[in-house]
Structures are given as structure tokens and as C-alpha cells.
matplotlib code that plots the C-alpha trace (Angstrom):
import matplotlib.pyplot as plt

x = [155.2, 153.1, 154.9, 153.9, 153.3, 156.0, 154.9, 156.8, 155.7, 158.0, 161.3, 163.5, 166.8, 169.3, 169.8, 172.4, 175.6, 178.1, 181.9, 183.5, 180.4, 177.9, 178.3, 181.9, 182.4, 179.8, 181.4, 179.4, 178.3, 176.7, 174.9, 173.4, 172.4, 170.8, 168.5, 167.9, 166.9, 164.7, 163.0, 162.2, 161.2, 158.6, 156.8, 156.6, 154.2, 156.8, 158.9, 162.5, 163.1, 160.6, 163.1, 164.4, 167.0, 169.1, 170.2, 172.3, 174.3, 177.7, 179.6, 182.9, 183.7, 187.0, 187.3, 185.1, 182.5, 184.1, 183.4, 179.7, 178.2, 174.7, 175.5, 177.2, 174.4, 172.1, 174.5, 175.1, 171.4, 171.0, 168.7, 168.5, 171.6, 169.3, 168.5, 171.3, 172.7, 174.4, 176.0, 175.6, 177.7, 176.1, 178.4, 175.9, 173.1, 173.9, 170.8, 168.8, 170.0, 169.5, 165.8, 165.4, 167.4, 165.0, 162.0, 163.0, 163.5, 160.1, 158.3, 159.9, 158.7, 162.5, 161.3, 158.5, 160.1, 163.0, 165.1, 166.5, 168.8, 172.3, 174.9, 177.8, 180.7, 182.4, 184.5, 185.5, 186.6, 190.2, 193.3, 194.6, 198.0, 198.6, 201.2, 204.5, 204.9, 208.0, 210.0, 211.8, 210.9, 213.3, 211.0, 207.5, 204.1, 200.9, 198.1, 194.7, 191.7, 188.8, 186.0, 184.9, 185.8, 188.7, 191.4, 194.3, 192.4, 193.6, 195.9, 194.1, 191.1, 190.6, 191.4, 188.0, 186.3, 188.3, 187.5, 186.8, 183.2, 182.9, 184.5, 181.8, 179.3, 180.6, 180.5, 177.1, 176.5, 178.5, 176.3, 173.1, 174.1, 173.7, 175.1, 176.7, 173.4, 171.0, 172.8, 173.1, 169.4, 168.8, 170.6, 169.4, 165.8, 167.1, 167.7, 164.8, 162.8, 164.5, 164.6, 160.8, 160.2, 161.8, 160.0, 156.7, 157.8, 157.6, 160.8, 159.5, 157.8, 160.9, 164.3, 165.0, 168.2, 170.6, 171.1, 173.8, 174.6, 173.3, 171.9, 168.4, 168.2, 170.3, 173.6, 174.2, 171.0, 171.7, 168.6, 170.2, 171.8, 171.5, 172.1, 174.9, 176.4, 176.5, 178.0, 181.0, 181.9, 184.8, 184.6, 186.0, 187.2, 187.8, 189.2, 186.3, 184.1, 180.4, 180.5, 181.1, 181.0, 177.7, 175.7, 177.0, 176.1, 178.1, 180.3, 178.4, 177.6, 174.2, 172.3, 168.3, 166.6, 163.1, 160.7, 159.7, 156.9, 154.8, 151.1, 151.9, 154.8, 151.9, 149.4, 152.5, 153.1, 149.6, 150.1, 148.8, 151.5, 153.4, 153.6, 153.9, 156.6, 155.7, 158.7, 162.5, 165.5, 169.3, 171.1, 174.5, 176.1, 179.3, 181.2, 182.1, 178.6, 177.5, 175.1, 172.7, 172.5, 168.9, 167.3, 167.0, 166.8, 163.6, 162.1, 162.2, 161.1, 158.1, 157.5, 157.7, 155.2, 152.8, 152.8, 154.0, 155.8, 152.2, 151.1, 153.8, 152.7, 156.3, 159.8, 163.1, 165.8, 169.5, 171.2, 174.7, 175.0, 173.1, 174.3, 173.6, 170.0, 169.2, 170.8, 168.5, 165.5, 166.5, 165.7, 162.5, 160.7, 157.2, 158.1, 156.9, 159.5, 157.1, 157.1, 160.5, 162.4, 159.3, 160.9, 164.6, 167.4, 171.0, 172.5, 170.7, 170.2, 173.4, 174.6, 176.3, 176.8, 175.8, 172.7, 171.3, 169.2, 167.8, 166.7, 165.5, 163.1, 162.0, 161.0, 158.8, 157.2, 156.4, 155.1, 152.7, 151.4, 150.9, 149.1, 147.0, 147.5, 149.8, 153.0, 156.6, 159.8, 163.3, 166.4, 170.3, 172.8, 175.8, 179.5, 181.3, 178.1, 175.2, 171.4, 168.9, 165.2, 162.2, 158.7, 156.4, 152.5, 150.1]
y = [-67.2, -64.1, -60.7, -58.8, -55.3, -53.3, -50.3, -47.3, -47.1, -43.9, -41.9, -40.2, -38.2, -36.0, -32.4, -32.2, -30.9, -28.9, -30.1, -29.4, -28.1, -29.3, -32.8, -32.9, -34.6, -37.2, -40.7, -42.1, -45.3, -43.2, -41.0, -44.2, -45.3, -42.2, -42.4, -46.0, -45.7, -43.0, -44.8, -47.4, -45.3, -43.6, -47.1, -48.3, -50.9, -52.8, -55.1, -54.4, -57.9, -58.4, -56.4, -59.1, -56.9, -53.5, -52.4, -49.1, -47.0, -45.9, -44.7, -44.4, -46.7, -45.8, -45.0, -45.3, -46.5, -49.6, -53.0, -52.9, -49.7, -51.4, -53.7, -51.2, -49.3, -51.8, -52.9, -49.1, -48.3, -50.8, -53.0, -56.7, -58.6, -61.0, -57.9, -58.3, -55.7, -55.2, -52.2, -51.7, -49.4, -47.9, -44.4, -41.6, -44.0, -46.3, -45.0, -45.4, -49.0, -49.9, -48.8, -50.7, -54.0, -53.8, -53.7, -56.7, -58.9, -58.0, -58.3, -61.6, -63.0, -63.1, -60.4, -59.0, -55.7, -54.1, -50.8, -49.2, -46.3, -44.3, -42.5, -40.4, -38.3, -36.3, -34.5, -37.6, -39.4, -40.7, -40.1, -43.6, -44.7, -48.2, -50.6, -50.4, -52.9, -54.1, -53.9, -50.8, -48.5, -45.5, -43.3, -41.4, -43.0, -41.0, -40.0, -40.3, -38.3, -40.7, -37.7, -37.5, -38.8, -40.9, -42.0, -45.2, -45.0, -48.1, -47.1, -49.0, -46.7, -45.0, -41.0, -39.9, -42.0, -40.8, -36.9, -35.6, -35.0, -31.4, -31.8, -34.2, -31.5, -29.0, -31.7, -32.3, -28.5, -28.6, -31.2, -29.4, -25.6, -24.9, -21.4, -20.0, -18.0, -21.0, -22.7, -20.1, -19.6, -22.8, -23.2, -20.0, -21.5, -24.7, -22.3, -20.5, -23.5, -25.2, -21.8, -21.5, -25.5, -25.1, -21.8, -23.4, -26.5, -28.8, -31.0, -31.0, -34.4, -36.3, -34.5, -36.5, -33.6, -35.3, -34.6, -32.5, -31.1, -27.6, -28.3, -28.1, -26.9, -28.2, -26.3, -25.3, -23.6, -19.8, -18.0, -15.0, -15.7, -13.9, -14.3, -11.5, -13.4, -16.7, -14.5, -13.6, -17.0, -18.2, -21.7, -24.5, -27.0, -25.1, -21.6, -20.4, -23.2, -22.5, -25.1, -23.2, -23.9, -22.1, -24.3, -27.7, -29.7, -29.2, -31.8, -33.0, -35.3, -37.0, -40.2, -41.1, -44.5, -45.7, -48.4, -50.9, -53.9, -56.2, -56.4, -58.5, -56.4, -53.0, -54.7, -55.0, -51.6, -50.2, -47.5, -46.1, -46.0, -43.1, -44.9, -47.8, -49.0, -49.4, -50.2, -49.2, -49.3, -48.9, -48.2, -47.4, -44.6, -43.7, -42.7, -39.2, -38.1, -40.0, -37.0, -37.9, -41.4, -41.0, -40.1, -43.8, -45.2, -42.5, -43.7, -47.4, -47.3, -44.9, -47.5, -50.5, -48.4, -48.3, -44.3, -41.2, -38.1, -36.9, -38.9, -37.5, -35.5, -35.0, -35.7, -35.6, -35.7, -35.5, -32.0, -33.1, -30.1, -27.5, -28.5, -32.1, -31.8, -29.1, -31.4, -34.2, -32.1, -31.1, -34.9, -34.8, -32.1, -33.7, -33.6, -30.3, -29.1, -27.2, -30.7, -31.2, -30.7, -28.4, -28.4, -27.7, -30.0, -31.1, -27.9, -26.2, -29.0, -31.1, -34.3, -36.7, -39.3, -42.7, -41.1, -38.8, -41.3, -42.7, -38.6, -38.4, -41.5, -40.6, -37.0, -38.2, -40.4, -37.8, -35.6, -38.3, -38.9, -34.9, -34.8, -37.8, -39.4, -39.6, -40.7, -40.1, -40.5, -40.4, -40.5, -39.9, -40.0, -42.0, -41.5, -43.8, -43.5, -44.8, -43.9, -45.1, -44.2, -45.8, -45.1, -44.7, -44.3, -43.6]
z = [-59.9, -59.4, -59.1, -55.5, -55.1, -53.4, -51.6, -50.0, -46.3, -45.5, -46.3, -44.3, -45.0, -43.1, -44.0, -46.6, -45.4, -47.3, -47.8, -44.5, -43.2, -40.1, -40.9, -41.7, -38.1, -38.5, -39.6, -42.5, -40.9, -38.3, -40.8, -42.0, -38.5, -37.7, -41.2, -40.3, -36.4, -37.3, -40.1, -37.8, -34.7, -37.1, -37.4, -33.9, -35.0, -36.9, -35.2, -36.5, -36.5, -39.3, -41.3, -44.0, -45.7, -45.3, -48.6, -48.6, -51.6, -51.2, -54.0, -52.1, -49.8, -49.1, -45.5, -42.6, -45.0, -45.5, -44.5, -45.5, -44.4, -44.4, -41.7, -39.6, -39.8, -38.6, -35.7, -34.8, -34.9, -32.5, -34.3, -33.9, -34.9, -37.0, -39.1, -42.3, -44.4, -47.9, -49.5, -53.2, -55.6, -59.0, -58.0, -58.3, -58.8, -55.9, -53.6, -56.1, -56.8, -53.4, -53.7, -57.1, -55.6, -52.3, -54.3, -56.5, -53.6, -52.0, -55.8, -56.1, -52.6, -51.0, -48.6, -47.1, -45.4, -46.3, -45.6, -48.8, -48.5, -49.4, -47.5, -48.4, -46.6, -49.0, -46.3, -44.9, -47.8, -47.6, -49.4, -50.7, -51.8, -53.9, -52.4, -54.4, -56.8, -55.6, -52.0, -50.7, -53.4, -53.8, -55.8, -54.3, -54.3, -55.6, -53.2, -54.8, -53.4, -53.0, -52.7, -56.6, -59.6, -61.5, -59.7, -60.5, -63.7, -66.2, -68.8, -71.0, -70.9, -74.0, -73.0, -74.2, -71.7, -68.6, -68.8, -65.6, -64.6, -65.4, -68.8, -69.4, -68.7, -71.1, -73.7, -73.2, -73.3, -76.4, -78.1, -77.1, -77.7, -73.8, -73.0, -69.6, -69.2, -69.5, -66.8, -64.3, -64.7, -64.2, -61.3, -59.8, -60.2, -58.3, -55.3, -55.3, -55.6, -52.8, -50.4, -51.3, -50.3, -46.9, -46.3, -47.1, -44.7, -47.5, -46.3, -42.6, -43.0, -44.5, -42.7, -39.5, -38.4, -36.1, -32.5, -31.3, -35.0, -35.7, -39.1, -39.7, -43.5, -46.5, -46.3, -49.3, -50.4, -51.3, -50.9, -51.9, -55.3, -58.4, -61.8, -61.2, -58.6, -60.9, -63.8, -61.9, -61.2, -63.0, -65.2, -63.7, -66.4, -69.1, -69.5, -72.1, -70.8, -69.3, -66.5, -63.0, -59.3, -59.2, -61.7, -60.7, -58.0, -54.7, -52.6, -49.9, -46.5, -45.9, -45.8, -46.9, -46.0, -47.5, -45.8, -48.7, -47.5, -49.7, -48.5, -45.3, -44.4, -45.1, -42.5, -39.8, -40.3, -39.5, -41.7, -45.3, -47.7, -49.4, -52.8, -54.9, -56.8, -60.4, -63.1, -63.3, -65.7, -66.3, -69.2, -70.5, -72.5, -73.6, -70.6, -71.3, -72.0, -68.7, -68.1, -71.1, -69.0, -67.8, -71.4, -72.5, -68.7, -68.3, -71.6, -70.7, -67.4, -68.5, -71.3, -68.6, -66.6, -69.6, -68.7, -70.4, -69.7, -70.0, -67.1, -64.4, -61.5, -60.3, -61.7, -59.3, -62.3, -60.2, -61.0, -61.1, -63.6, -65.1, -68.6, -68.0, -66.8, -69.5, -72.0, -70.9, -71.0, -74.3, -75.5, -74.0, -75.8, -74.6, -70.7, -69.2, -67.4, -64.8, -63.1, -62.6, -59.0, -57.9, -54.6, -55.5, -57.0, -56.2, -57.3, -54.5, -51.8, -52.6, -54.1, -51.1, -53.9, -52.7, -51.1, -53.9, -55.6, -52.1, -51.4, -54.9, -54.5, -50.9, -52.2, -54.8, -52.5, -50.6, -53.0, -54.6, -51.1, -50.7, -53.9, -52.9, -56.3, -59.6, -61.0, -60.4, -61.2, -60.2, -62.1, -62.2, -64.5, -63.3, -63.9, -66.5, -68.5, -67.1, -66.4, -63.6, -63.6, -61.1, -61.8, -58.3, -58.0, -55.8]

ax = plt.figure().add_subplot(projection="3d")
ax.plot(x, y, z, "-o")
ax.set_aspect("equal")
plt.show()
């Protein structure tokens, strides 16, 4: 059986909204439907009925994104009812997992045209309560927020595996000796690069604002922040810690989607592709060190693509925490940091969990198209100790 080439024809995303911000009034299934409809409308030569599957990542799934949000998006976007949809969950890597799964289906001949993406509304993530173990309990029942992190944890899990995500970032900082000042400087650079990219119009070709929502730019970018302002923030997880709200990614809402095709599907679009999918890899690590998950995944993906760090034109590394990102970079001494997140990262842009991986892949594809050639990489750390990476080429 021959393996087919897989192309990314287009990629779109919403502006990323802050927690309780401009997108908090929009349901996650509507966010997903918006990017799906926008993506299809940008390729008018493609008959939507040719879409073999829609794969969306979603890390929560506990609220309005239940009942297979990918299929809900297909129906809400007005696509033919014959177009199926499936939702996948690899926590923070869900959006990139969707891209990998859609690309794999095309490469194996199970699909010719597919849409992959991701969505998350952390603002609208509900509170949940377990059912009582017996009828008519006399005691109280615990409410759990589904916005982020562990909940209803299995008591059989070792305590060191189930630490808060921020404590995991502190552990990475301890491991690599990453201080507060280095983390704040990394965060400041993220905001400056993101603000500059927006000012230069570099996101104009991929961001599709929602109608009737007053949000045209990523909502969490702080153009005027400074090392002095960041230094005033208190540690969030340890009394004498280094991780703060300023050097960590915020809570966010947003969605992203990519159009993937084989050669036959490419001809049907009448368009030139942005990039080609080359290789991917997923790996596991000690859960409390989840922030270093991308280290081995990136190494494996590059090896499978027959490429090295020296070949990279751009590298979108999800900035869950500055400490986590710096920890990964410390383990890739041969990587030129100048190619990492050239248009800003999640600390500034935001990290809507299930959408982030699709945002990263789409950004890499657009950057490669703008460069005209090259190799790009998208990678994320994943809670509970995983890493996921995707190599694209132009």
C-alpha cells in the first residue's frame, strides 16, 4: 500500500479571547462552527460534500461541547448532513492530535479531504458534581470546576503525579535552574513578538473574527507590559516560587481549523497548498514533568522526517509556562531560539486548550507559505505527562 502525500490547503482561527472576555458569550460549538464555515467559504471551488471527515480536538467536553462537538459544528455550520465529525481528546494536544489523525486517514487512503481543528471555551466550562454513591445522602456533595486541571482524581494515583500544573512548571524550573527573571523575560518577549506580528498584519491571513463580537485581535496581548510590571506579580503556586500569572499562559476561549487534502483533493480545491505534512510523534513522560513532554516527541518527529534542528524555518512551541518552554529549550542546545515562536506564543496569544494545537499547526503552515520554502515544527506539552509534535514542509 502506497502512502499518499498530505497537504494543508488553508488554516483559520478565531482571535483568542480571555477568560470571561469577549468570547465568553459564545458557545464552544458555535466557535467551532464559525471556523469550519469560514474555512469552507475560503475555498469556494471545493464542494463541501467532498469532505470525508471533520476531526476536532476538545480537552473538556463537560458542557456545551458535549455530544461530539465536531459533529455539532458540521451541522451548525450548515454543511451537508453527509459530512461526519469526530471529537478527540489528548488534553492540551487535542487540536494537534486532530491534525495528526486527519492527516493519517488521508495518507492511508481512508479520506481525500478532511478538516481538522480544535475548540475550547474555558469561560463556559461548567461546574460538575458526581452522583451520590447511595440514595438520599445526608452529607454534602463536592462541586468541581472543569476549567483546568485535575478533578475527581483517582486516589490510586501517586500524589506526585497529580500536582497542580503550575507546580509541575515549578518542578521543571527546579530541574533546569530557571529563575524568575528568565521566565519574566521570556514572557515579555512573547508579548512583544505577538504585538509586533499583529501590528505588521502577519495574522491577517489566518484570523477570522466572529460577526457581532467586538474582538479583532487576541485579547490577552499586553503591549505595554514590562519587566518591572511582571516582577510585581506574586508567585501563584509556591510562596517563594517563580511561576506567576505573568509568565504562564492565561485561560482562554477560541477555535481553529485546517483543510487537509491528498493530490486529488488538492485539484478539487483549485488552490496551492500552504504546506505538506511530513511526520509526527507522540511520547510519554512522568506526569509531574509534563512540561518536558515535547523534548522526546520533537526529537522523534524530526528523525522520522529526516530533518534536524538546523533545518527549521520556524518552530511553534506552545508556551504553557515560561519555565516549561525554557526547560524544553535547555534540552535542545542545537536549536536556534530565534526560530521559536517568531510571532509570539501562548503566554501572550492565549491557550484555549483543545484549540491550541490546531492554532500552532496552522500558524506554521502560514509561516512556511510566507517564506516560500522550509521546514516547520509544531509541538505541545500535555497534562498527565505527554508530548506531541508535527513536522510540516513547504
